[in-house]
PAGUFI-580287 format. One record per residue (C-alpha): x, z, y. Coordinates in steps of 0.5 Angstrom, whole numbers, plus 500, padded with zeros to 3 digits. Layout:
<rs>
R    px    pz    py
R     X     Z     Y
...
</rs>
This chain:
<rs>
R    px    pz    py
R   500   500   500
R   502   499   507
R   502   504   512
R   500   503   519
R   500   509   524
R   497   516   520
R   493   512   515
R   494   508   509
R   491   501   509
R   491   497   503
R   495   490   503
R   490   484   503
R   494   479   498
R   496   472   501
R   492   469   496
R   486   472   499
R   488   470   506
R   489   462   504
R   482   462   500
R   479   465   506
R   482   460   511
R   480   454   506
R   473   457   506
R   473   457   514
R   476   450   514
R   471   447   509
R   465   450   513
R   468   447   519
R   469   440   516
R   462   440   514
R   459   442   521
R   464   436   524
R   461   431   519
R   454   433   519
R   454   432   527
R   458   426   527
R   454   422   521
R   448   425   523
R   447   428   516
R   442   433   518
R   436   432   523
R   437   435   530
R   431   440   529
R   435   443   523
R   442   442   526
R   442   447   531
R   440   453   526
R   444   451   521
R   450   450   525
R   449   457   528
R   448   460   521
R   455   457   519
R   458   460   525
R   455   467   524
R   458   466   517
R   465   464   519
R   465   470   524
R   464   474   519
R   469   472   515
R   474   472   520
R   472   479   522
R   472   482   515
R   479   479   513
R   483   477   519
R   481   483   523
R   481   487   517
R   474   490   518
R   473   490   511
R   479   495   509
R   479   499   516
R   475   505   517
R   468   505   517
R   468   507   525
R   471   501   527
R   466   497   524
R   461   501   527
R   464   500   534
R   464   493   533
R   457   492   531
R   455   496   536
R   458   492   542
R   456   486   539
R   449   488   539
R   449   491   546
R   452   484   548
R   446   480   545
R   441   485   548
R   444   484   555
R   444   476   554
R   437   477   552
R   435   481   557
R   438   476   562
R   435   470   559
R   428   473   560
R   430   475   567
R   432   468   569
R   426   465   566
R   421   470   570
</rs>
């Protein structure tokens, strides 16, 4: 195990990072091809791309930012900040429409 500061953090093998990078590359390639070649109707394209983006962000947070192996408190802080940002964006959007 690698140690960072006062707590121990498990080592994530290079193979895992390569596999995550491959998954992210495939998802990105699919998104570019779907947009470029009009494989998916426009009405369904935006929701599908948003889901793909959320999956990619989840992989990046869990593996590259190491939220999967770090203390649960860090994940709670991150998710709380993310939810607060979404809430503020929705409130601003509603106020702009009014």
